Each structure stands twice: as C-alpha cells, then as structure tokens.
C-alpha positions as CSV (number, residue, x, y, z in Angstrom):
1,M,152.6,73.2,119.9
2,G,150.1,72.0,122.5
3,R,148.1,75.7,122.7
4,E,147.5,75.4,118.1
5,R,145.9,72.3,118.7
6,E,144.1,73.7,121.8
7,L,142.6,77.3,119.8
8,A,142.5,74.3,116.9
9,E,139.9,72.6,119.4
10,L,138.0,75.6,120.4
11,D,138.1,77.2,116.5
12,Q,136.4,73.5,115.5
13,W,134.2,73.7,118.6
14,L,133.2,77.4,118.0
15,H,132.1,77.1,115.5
16,E,129.9,73.8,115.2
17,V,128.1,76.1,118.4
18,W,128.0,79.3,116.6
19,R,126.3,76.7,113.7
20,L,123.5,75.8,115.9
21,C,122.8,79.2,117.0
22,S,122.0,79.9,113.7
23,R,119.8,76.9,112.6
24,C,118.1,78.0,116.5
25,Q,117.6,81.9,114.9
26,E,116.2,81.0,111.7
27,G,113.5,78.5,113.2
28,L,112.8,81.6,115.5
29,R,112.2,83.8,112.8
30,R,110.5,80.8,110.5
31,I,108.5,81.3,114.1
32,E,108.0,84.6,114.3
33,E,107.0,85.2,110.8
34,E,104.7,82.4,111.0
35,H,102.2,84.3,114.0
36,K,102.3,87.4,112.2
37,H,100.7,85.3,109.1
38,I,98.2,83.4,111.3
39,D,97.5,87.2,113.5
40,Q,96.3,88.5,110.4
41,L,94.4,85.5,109.3
42,L,92.5,86.0,113.0
43,K,92.4,89.8,111.7
44,T,90.5,88.6,108.4
45,L,88.6,86.7,110.1
46,D,87.1,89.3,113.1
47,N,86.1,91.7,109.5
48,F,84.8,89.0,107.7
49,A,81.8,88.3,110.6
50,A,81.6,91.1,111.2
51,L,79.9,91.8,107.9
52,N,77.2,90.1,109.1
53,I,76.1,88.6,105.5
54,D,74.2,85.1,104.5
55,L,76.5,83.3,102.9
56,G,73.4,81.4,101.5
57,L,72.5,85.0,100.2
58,L,76.1,84.7,97.9
59,A,75.8,81.4,96.5
60,S,73.7,83.2,93.8
61,S,75.1,85.2,91.7
62,K,71.8,86.8,90.7
63,R,71.5,87.4,94.5
64,F,74.8,89.4,94.9
65,L,73.6,92.5,94.3
66,D,70.1,92.7,96.3
67,V,72.4,91.9,99.2
68,H,75.3,94.9,98.7
69,I,72.0,97.3,97.7
70,G,70.1,95.9,100.7
71,K,73.3,96.8,103.1
72,L,74.0,100.1,100.7
73,R,70.3,101.3,101.7
74,R,70.6,99.3,105.8
75,K,74.1,102.7,106.2
76,L,72.1,105.1,104.8
77,G,68.9,105.2,106.7
78,D,66.2,107.1,105.2
79,A,68.6,109.1,103.1
80,S,69.1,106.2,100.5
81,P,69.0,107.3,96.9
82,I,68.8,103.7,96.1
83,V,65.1,103.2,93.9
84,T,64.6,99.3,92.6
85,V,62.9,99.7,89.3
86,W,60.2,97.2,89.5
87,G,61.4,94.7,86.4
88,V,64.9,96.5,86.4
89,G,66.6,96.8,88.7
90,Y,68.2,99.2,90.2
91,K,69.6,103.0,89.9
92,V,69.4,106.4,91.7
93,G,67.7,109.2,93.1
94,P,63.6,108.3,92.1
95,T,61.8,109.6,89.1
96,P,58.1,109.8,88.2
97,G,56.1,106.1,87.7
98,D,58.5,104.7,89.6
99,R,57.7,102.4,92.1
100,P,60.2,103.0,95.5
101,S,60.9,99.9,97.0
102,S,59.6,99.1,100.2
C-alpha cells in the first residue's frame, strides 16, 4: 500500500509541474508573438521614414496628388512624361499648346 501512495503523490507532483511548465511555455509563445509584431512595426516605421514625405503637405487633400506627382517626377527624372495642364491638373505626354511645368 505504501508504494501506491508514493506513486499517487509522484503523479500529483508531476501533474503540478506539467501545469506550471505549460503555463510558462504559453507565456513564452506570447512573448515571441509580441516580439515579431514589434519587429514588423519597426520595419514599417523604417519604410515610412525612408519615404521622406512632408506630412504637412499630405494634410490637405488638394496637395495629396501634387505630392505624389512630384515623387513620380523625381523618380523618373528628365524622362518624366508627366505634364502640368495649367488650371486643369496633370496628364501624361505633352500636346501642342500646353505649358510644361518647370
């Protein structure tokens, strides 16, 4: 009978150890998920910072397109086919009578 009691106590102890280890493992999993989430946020922040955009210009919906057109022109350089149509907006490629933007 003493051996059965010893086994029952050992079983109870192992059950408690297993429960505590499982809780620690779950906590570690949550920490790893948070770490991945923070890494993703930092990469997004780095990408955003690399855009070099004046956020004040984006505040106005009227200027939003101007900012993006300017970015396209900078990327395309002299080969940019984007033309300003005065009093209207933008178009791709020049046509007679249009004043190109400077």
